C-alpha positions in Angstrom: -12.0 -16.1 9.9 -15.8 -18.7 9.4 -17.5 -19.1 6.3 -20.8 -18.0 6.0 -21.8 -21.3 4.7 -21.7 -24.5 7.9 -19.1 -26.7 7.8 -17.2 -24.5 4.9 -14.0 -23.1 6.0 -13.1 -19.4 3.7 -9.8 -18.4 3.2 -7.5 -17.1 5.5 -7.2 -13.5 5.5 -3.5 -12.3 4.9 -1.8 -9.8 5.7 2.0 -8.7 5.7 4.6 -6.3 4.6 6.1 -6.1 1.1 9.6 -3.6 0.5 9.6 -2.1 -3.1 13.2 -2.2 -4.0 15.3 -1.2 -7.1 17.5 0.9 -8.4 17.0 4.9 -9.2 14.5 5.3 -11.7 13.4 1.9 -11.7 9.5 3.1 -11.6 9.2 2.1 -8.1 7.2 5.1 -6.7 4.7 5.0 -9.9 4.2 1.3 -9.2 3.3 2.1 -5.7 1.0 4.8 -6.6 -0.5 2.3 -9.4 -1.0 -0.6 -6.7 -3.1 1.2 -4.0 -4.7 3.9 -6.4 -3.8 7.0 -5.2 -0.7 9.4 -5.5 1.2 8.8 -2.1 4.6 9.2 -3.4 6.2 11.6 -5.7 7.5 10.8 -8.7 10.6 12.4 -11.0 12.1 11.0 -13.8 15.6 12.4 -12.4 16.8 9.3 -9.8 16.8 9.4 -6.1 13.3 11.3 -5.4 12.6 9.1 -2.9 14.6 9.8 0.4 12.3 8.2 3.2 10.4 5.0 3.5 7.0 5.7 2.1 4.4 3.1 3.7 1.3 2.5 0.9 -1.8 0.4 2.1 -4.1 -1.7 -0.6 -7.1 -3.4 0.7 -8.3 -6.7 -1.0 -11.1 -8.6 0.1 -8.9 -11.7 1.3 -6.0 -9.5 2.3 -4.0 -6.4 3.6 -1.0 -5.6 1.4 1.4 -2.9 3.2 3.8 -1.6 0.7 7.1 0.1 1.9 8.5 2.1 -1.0 12.1 3.1 -0.4 15.1 5.1 -2.0 16.9 4.1 -5.1 20.0 1.3 -4.2 23.3 2.2 -5.7 26.7 2.8 -4.8 27.1 6.0 -3.3 29.7 8.2 -1.7 27.9 11.7 -0.8 26.7 12.0 2.7 23.2 12.2 1.6 23.5 9.2 -0.6 25.0 7.2 1.8 22.0 7.9 4.3 19.1 7.3 1.2 20.7 3.9 0.4 21.3 2.8 4.4 17.3 3.7 4.4 16.2 1.4 1.7 18.7 -1.7 2.8 17.3 -1.6 6.4 13.9 -2.0 5.4 14.9 -5.9 3.6 15.2 -7.4 7.2 11.7 -5.9 8.5 9.2 -7.4 5.8 7.8 -10.4 4.4 7.6 -10.0 1.0 10.2 -8.3 -1.4 9.1 -7.0 -4.3 12.6 -5.9 -6.6 11.4 -3.6 -9.6 14.0 -3.3 -12.4 13.5 -1.3 -16.0 13.2 -3.9 -18.2 14.1 -1.0 -21.1 17.6 -0.1 -19.7 20.5 -2.0 -17.9 21.5 -0.5 -14.7 23.8 -3.3 -13.7 25.8 -1.2 -11.0 23.0 -0.6 -8.9 21.1 -4.5 -9.5 24.3 -6.2 -9.0 24.3 -4.3 -5.3 20.9 -5.0 -4.9 21.1 -9.4 -5.5 23.8 -9.5 -3.3 22.1 -7.7 -0.7 18.7 -10.2 -1.7 21.6 -13.4 -0.8 21.9 -12.6 2.4 17.8 -12.7 3.2 15.7 -15.3 3.5 12.7 -13.7 2.4 10.5 -14.7 -1.0 11.6 -12.3 -3.4 8.8 -11.2 -6.7 11.0 -9.7 -9.6 8.8 -7.2 -11.4 10.4 -5.9 -14.8 9.3 -2.6 -15.3 8.3 -0.2 -18.3 7.1 -3.1 -20.7 5.8 -0.7 -22.7 8.6 1.4 -24.0 10.4 -2.1 -25.4 8.9 -4.8 -28.1 7.8 -8.5 -27.0 10.8 -10.1 -28.1 13.4 -7.9 -26.0 11.1 -9.0 -23.2 11.3 -12.5 -23.9 15.1 -12.2 -23.7 15.4 -10.0 -20.3 12.6 -12.5 -18.4 15.3 -15.6 -19.3 18.4 -13.2 -18.6 16.8 -12.7 -15.2 15.4 -16.4 -14.2 19.1 -17.5 -14.5 20.1 -15.2 -11.9 18.5 -16.4 -8.8 15.6 -18.1 -8.1 12.3 -15.8 -7.5 9.2 -16.4 -6.2 7.5 -14.9 -9.3 8.7 -12.9 -12.4 5.7 -10.3 -13.6 6.6 -7.8 -16.5 4.1 -4.8 -15.4 4.0 -1.4 -17.0 3.2 1.0 -13.4 2.7 4.2 -15.8 -0.6 2.3 -17.7 -1.3 -0.1 -15.3 -0.9 -3.5 -17.4 -0.2 -6.3 -15.6 -0.5 -4.6 -12.3 -3.7 -6.5 -10.4 -1.7 -9.3 -11.6 1.2 -8.6 -9.6 -1.2 -7.5 -6.6 -2.2 -11.3 -6.9 1.2 -12.9 -6.9 2.1 -10.7 -3.6 -1.3 -11.3 -1.9 -0.5 -15.4 -2.4 3.0 -14.8 -0.6 1.5 -13.0 2.4 1.5 -14.6 5.9 -2.3 -15.4 7.9 -3.2 -12.7 10.0 -5.5 -9.7 10.8 -5.4 -6.3 8.6 -3.4 -3.9 10.4 -4.9 -0.6 9.2 -8.6 0.5 8.8 -9.7 0.1 5.3 -10.1 4.1 4.4 -6.4 4.1 5.2 -4.0 4.1 2.3 -1.0 5.1 4.2 0.7 5.9 7.3 2.5 8.7 6.6 1.1 12.3 8.6 -0.6 14.9 6.3 2.0 17.6 6.7 5.5 14.8 5.6 3.0 14.3 2.5 2.8 18.2 1.7 6.3 19.0 2.2 6.8 15.2 -0.7 4.1 17.6 -3.0 6.4 20.8 -2.5 10.2 18.9 -2.9 8.3 17.5 -6.4 7.3 20.7 -7.7 10.5 22.4 -6.7 12.2 19.0 -9.0 9.5 19.4 -11.9 9.8 23.1 -12.7 13.5 23.6 -11.8 14.6 21.3 -14.2 18.5 20.1 -14.2 19.3 23.4 -12.4 18.9 22.8 -8.4 20.5 19.5 -7.7 19.1 16.7 -5.3 20.4 18.8 -2.1 17.0 20.4 -1.9 14.6 19.5 0.9 11.8 21.1 2.0 10.2 21.2 6.2 6.8 22.3 6.8 7.1 24.4 9.8 3.7 25.3 10.9 0.2 23.6 10.0 -2.9 24.7 11.2 -6.3 23.3 10.3 -9.1 25.5 10.8 -12.8 25.6 9.3 -12.5 27.1 6.4 -9.1 27.1 5.4 -5.2 25.0 6.2 -2.5 27.1 6.7 0.6 25.7 5.5 3.9 27.4 6.2 7.0 25.6 4.4 10.3 26.0 4.3 12.8 25.0 0.7 15.8 24.3 1.6 19.2 24.9 -0.8 22.8 24.9 -0.4 23.8 27.9 -2.3 23.0 31.7 -3.0 22.6 31.0 -6.5 20.5 28.2 -6.0 17.9 30.4 -3.9 17.9 32.8 -7.0 17.0 29.9 -8.9 14.1 28.5 -6.9 12.5 32.2 -6.5 12.9 33.3 -10.0 12.8 36.3 -11.8 10.4 38.8 -9.3 9.4 35.5 -7.3 7.8 33.6 -10.8 9.6 30.4 -10.1 8.7 30.7 -6.3 4.8 31.5 -7.1 4.6 28.8 -10.1 5.9 25.7 -7.8 3.3 27.1 -4.5 0.2 27.4 -7.1 1.1 23.6 -8.6 1.8 22.4 -4.8 -1.4 24.0 -3.2 -3.5 22.8 -6.2 -2.4 19.4 -5.4 -2.8 19.7 -1.4 -5.9 21.0 -1.8 -7.0 17.6 -3.7 -5.2 15.4 -1.2 -6.7 17.3 2.2 -9.9 18.4 -0.1 -10.0 21.5 2.1 -9.0 24.8 0.5 -5.1 25.6 1.5 -3.1 28.6 2.0 0.1 27.7 1.3 3.3 30.0 2.0 6.6 29.3 0.9 10.5 30.4 1.9 13.6 29.5 0.5 16.5 29.2 2.9 19.8 28.9 2.0 21.7 25.8 4.4 24.8 25.8 3.4 26.4 22.0 2.8 23.5 20.6 4.7 23.7 17.2 2.6 27.1 17.2 4.1 27.1 17.4 7.4 25.6 14.0 9.5 24.1 16.6 12.6 22.0 18.7 10.0 20.8 15.9 7.3 19.4 13.8 10.5 17.3 16.8 11.4 16.2 17.7 7.7 15.5 13.9 7.0 13.7 13.7 10.5 11.8 16.6 10.0 13.2 17.8 13.0 14.6 20.8 11.4 
C-alpha cells in the first residue's frame, strides 16, 4: 500500500488469525466481545460456555485482526468435553498468533499446565493475557506477572480487564505488531463469519444457562430448526435439547413460565442483533444421553440435528 506522499512508503497492512485460548472461565469470550466491540460470543459465570470456534473480526486503520475464540481447555473425560477440548487444541496449528488468557485472580494449575505443554509443541508467537486484574491488588498482580515470566518466553505479557476494558486497546496494538503483512480478508462491515442462525441458537442457550442456575447441566444444546426472514418479521423456530424429563420440566417451568422468560430475553437480544422484529418459537425436547453418544454429539455440534 503506497503513501499519498511521493517517495514515502506507508506501513504495510497486516492481517492474520489469532486464537484465544485458556482454561474454562478465564474470560475468553468476554475478551473477544470487548476486542471487536460487539457481542458475538455468549458468556456465563459457568465454565465451558463456548463449545465451537467463534470468529470475531477487529478492523484497525493498518490491520485486520481475525480472532478465534475457543472452548476452555481442561483435562476431560466425558465425551462432550473431550470433543470440546479437541476443538480448542486443533485451532492452534492454523493461526498466526496465540493469545493465552489466564485468570490472574485465581490459579487453575491443571488446565494451565496442559495448555503450556500444548504451546511447547507449536511454533507461534504467544501473548499472555492476565485477565480480571480488576479483582486483585497491584502488588499481587506484580507477583503473578513475575511467576508467568519465568514459565516461558512470551512475545508479551499484558494485564487486562475484559470486563471493564482496561488495557484492551493496548493488547490489540501488541497483537497487530505480531501479525504478518497481508490484505484484509473480510469486508469492513463484518464482525464475524458465523451465520445469524448459529448466533441466534447461541443466544437462546445463554439464556437457558442464565435463568436455570445450577439446575441444568452443560448437556443442553440448542438447534435452529427453521429461520425465515420476511418483510415485517423474522420467524425462528428453535429446539432446546436436554437429556432427561426432569430437565425438560425445569426449562419449561410452571405453566411454561421459565420457557417464556428464556424466550423473551433471547428474542429481545436477537432483535437487537439483526435490527428487525422477531417471532421466536421454542420447543424443548428430550434426547437421552446425547452428549455421550458420538453420532448424536457430532450432529448436534455441527447443527445437522
